[in-house]
C-alpha positions as CSV (number, residue, x, y, z in Angstrom):
1,M,181.7,55.0,49.0
2,D,179.7,57.7,48.6
3,S,177.2,55.8,47.0
4,D,177.4,54.4,50.8
5,T,177.1,57.7,52.4
6,T,174.0,58.5,49.8
7,N,171.9,55.2,50.7
8,M,172.7,56.3,54.7
9,D,171.0,59.6,54.2
10,N,168.1,58.4,52.0
11,E,167.9,55.9,54.6
12,K,167.6,58.0,57.5
13,M,165.0,60.7,55.3
14,S,163.0,58.0,55.4
15,E,162.7,56.7,58.5
16,E,162.1,60.6,59.4
17,S,159.6,60.9,57.2
18,S,157.8,57.2,58.4
19,E,158.2,58.7,62.2
20,K,156.5,62.5,61.6
21,K,153.5,60.4,59.8
22,T,153.7,57.7,62.6
23,S,153.2,60.7,65.0
24,T,150.7,62.2,62.8
25,K,148.8,59.3,62.2
26,R,148.8,59.3,66.3
27,A,147.6,62.6,66.9
28,K,144.4,62.4,64.6
29,T,144.0,59.3,66.2
30,A,144.0,60.3,69.8
31,K,141.7,63.2,68.1
32,K,139.4,60.9,67.4
33,A,139.4,59.4,70.3
34,S,138.6,62.5,72.3
35,K,135.9,63.6,69.7
36,K,134.3,59.9,70.6
37,V,134.4,60.8,74.1
38,A,133.3,63.8,74.5
39,S,130.6,63.7,71.9
40,P,128.2,62.1,73.9
41,E,128.5,64.4,77.2
42,S,128.2,67.4,74.5
43,D,125.3,65.9,73.1
44,V,123.8,65.9,76.5
45,A,124.3,68.6,78.2
46,T,123.2,70.1,74.9
47,D,119.6,68.3,75.3
48,V,119.2,69.3,79.1
49,A,119.7,72.6,78.4
50,T,117.5,72.3,75.5
51,K,114.8,70.6,77.7
52,V,115.6,73.3,80.4
53,A,114.9,76.7,77.7
54,T,111.6,74.8,76.9
55,K,110.1,74.6,80.1
56,V,110.5,77.8,81.4
57,K,109.8,79.4,78.0
58,S,106.6,77.4,78.5
59,S,106.0,78.3,82.1
60,Q,106.6,82.0,81.5
61,E,104.2,81.4,78.6
62,S,101.2,79.7,80.0
63,S,101.8,81.7,83.8
64,D,99.6,84.4,84.5
65,S,100.8,88.0,85.8
66,P,99.5,89.4,89.2
67,A,97.8,91.6,88.1
68,D,95.7,87.7,86.3
69,V,95.8,86.1,89.4
70,N,94.0,88.7,91.9
71,A,91.8,89.6,88.7
72,N,91.0,85.6,89.2
73,Q,90.5,85.7,92.6
74,N,88.6,88.6,93.1
75,K,86.4,86.5,90.6
76,D,86.1,83.5,91.9
77,R,85.5,85.4,95.5
78,A,82.9,87.3,93.9
79,E,80.8,84.1,92.1
80,G,81.3,82.5,95.0
81,P,78.8,82.4,97.5
82,P,79.7,85.0,101.0
83,S,80.5,82.7,103.9
84,E,79.9,84.7,107.3
85,A,83.6,85.6,107.6
86,M,83.5,86.7,104.2
87,M,80.6,89.0,104.9
88,E,81.7,92.6,105.8
89,F,78.5,94.3,107.4
90,V,78.0,97.7,107.1
91,E,76.4,99.5,110.1
92,I,72.7,100.0,110.6
93,D,71.3,103.6,110.2
94,S,70.7,105.8,113.4
95,I,66.7,105.8,113.6
96,E,67.4,101.9,114.1
97,L,70.4,102.3,116.3
98,E,68.2,105.0,118.5
99,R,65.4,101.7,118.9
100,I,67.7,99.7,119.3
101,K,69.1,101.9,122.4
102,S,65.8,102.2,123.9
103,K,65.3,98.5,124.2
104,F,68.5,97.8,125.0
105,I,71.0,99.3,128.0
106,N,74.2,98.1,128.0
107,L,75.5,98.0,131.5
108,T,78.8,96.2,130.7
109,G,81.3,99.3,130.7
110,Y,82.2,99.0,127.1
111,P,80.3,99.1,123.6
112,I,78.8,96.0,122.3
113,R,79.0,95.7,118.6
114,V,77.2,92.8,117.5
115,Q,74.9,91.9,114.3
116,C,71.4,93.6,113.4
117,N,69.8,91.9,109.8
118,S,72.9,91.7,108.1
119,K,74.7,95.5,110.1
120,W,76.0,96.1,112.2
121,A,74.9,97.4,115.8
122,Q,77.2,99.3,118.1
123,I,75.2,99.6,121.3
124,P,77.2,102.3,123.3
125,A,77.9,102.0,127.6
126,D,75.4,103.1,129.6
127,K,76.5,105.7,132.8
128,E,75.6,103.1,135.0
129,V,78.0,99.6,135.4
130,S,75.9,96.3,136.7
131,R,79.0,93.9,139.0
132,V,79.4,91.8,141.3
133,L,80.3,92.6,144.5
134,Y,82.1,89.8,146.4
135,A,82.9,89.2,150.0
136,V,86.2,87.8,151.7
137,A,85.6,86.3,155.6
138,F,88.2,84.5,157.4
139,K,87.3,80.3,158.4
140,D,89.4,78.2,159.5
141,K,93.2,77.4,159.6
142,I,94.0,73.6,158.7
143,E,97.6,72.6,157.8
144,G,98.9,75.6,159.1
145,M,97.1,77.0,155.7
146,D,94.6,80.0,156.2
147,I,91.3,79.0,155.1
148,Y,88.4,82.0,154.4
149,S,84.9,81.9,152.6
150,H,84.2,83.8,149.4
151,G,80.8,83.8,148.1
152,V,78.7,87.0,146.5
153,N,78.1,90.3,149.0
154,A,75.8,91.9,146.2
155,I,74.9,92.7,142.8
156,T,75.6,96.7,142.2
157,G,73.8,98.7,139.6
158,L,71.6,96.6,138.1
159,P,67.8,98.0,137.6
160,D,64.3,96.3,138.5
161,P,62.6,94.1,135.9
162,Q,60.7,97.0,133.5
163,E,58.4,95.7,130.9
164,G,60.1,95.5,126.5
165,K,63.4,96.3,128.1
166,Y,66.7,94.2,128.4
167,Y,69.8,94.7,130.0
168,I,72.6,93.6,128.7
169,V,75.1,92.3,131.2
170,L,78.6,90.6,132.1
171,P,78.1,86.7,132.4
172,E,78.7,86.1,135.7
173,V,75.2,88.6,136.6
174,R,73.3,86.9,134.4
175,F,74.5,83.8,135.8
176,L,73.6,84.9,139.1
177,L,70.3,85.7,137.9
178,P,69.3,82.8,136.1
179,K,65.6,83.7,136.8
180,R,65.7,87.4,135.1
181,R,64.7,86.5,131.7
182,D,65.6,90.4,131.3
183,L,69.6,89.6,131.7
184,V,71.5,88.7,127.8
185,T,75.2,88.8,127.5
186,H,77.5,89.6,124.2
187,G,77.6,85.5,121.9
188,E,79.4,84.1,119.7
189,L,82.4,86.6,119.2
190,M,83.0,87.0,114.9
191,Y,86.7,87.6,113.7
192,D,87.9,89.1,111.0
193,E,89.5,86.4,108.2
194,Q,92.6,87.9,107.0
195,T,93.4,89.4,110.3
196,K,92.4,86.9,112.6
197,R,90.5,90.3,115.2
198,P,87.7,89.5,116.9
199,V,85.4,92.1,115.0
200,G,82.4,92.3,117.0
201,F,79.5,89.8,117.8
202,K,77.1,87.6,116.0
203,N,74.6,87.2,118.6
204,L,72.8,87.7,122.4
205,F,73.0,85.3,124.9
206,C,70.0,84.6,127.6
207,S,69.5,82.1,130.3
208,F,68.2,78.9,129.8
209,D,64.0,78.6,130.6
210,G,63.8,74.8,130.6
211,E,61.8,75.8,127.5
212,E,64.2,75.6,124.4
213,N,64.9,72.3,122.2
214,I,68.3,72.2,123.7
215,I,70.5,69.1,122.6
216,N,72.2,67.2,125.9
217,F,75.9,65.5,124.6
218,N,75.9,63.4,127.5
219,N,72.2,61.0,126.8
220,K,72.8,58.4,123.9
221,N,69.9,58.5,121.9
222,T,67.8,55.5,122.3
223,D,65.7,55.7,119.5
């Protein structure tokens, strides 16, 4: 009887030991499987992080500081040929300005700033202003609409031609008097490259007298 009990106890202990070993083996197998699944993702994440860090570091080492960028830009501007939009003009001296003012009389009512030998000449407005006066008179009534005749009545404030004198006038004055060779108007506007605001005029315009070689784009070249 005691022998049977002992054998049963031994068998029970053997079974428990076997179960423990099986449980331990299963836990180890699961752990290995977990490592095999997680390892590739971990390796990829580590590889990506390493590449990103290397790229950022390389970018930081190769990039210029703001001061270096500005220095390089200023160097490029200094080495490159200056364009008309980038050129900085200074005012002409007072002696030259007085000579210009004695030859060009500004009758526009506002100062004219024009380029003069890569400098600025600001010609002040004269006390006299040349204007075009228009007249309006009732002409007819057609289909219930009033029709008025409208035309130039007079041009005021314009002196007679004088030898060696040029009058800066408004475009409408010059257009109405194309035979007056002494009338000029403001020409092409020049703009600041950064602010895009007008800074002055590049030149002055006079009326076409038929002697200039002006291209007519309406006529095709038959040569």
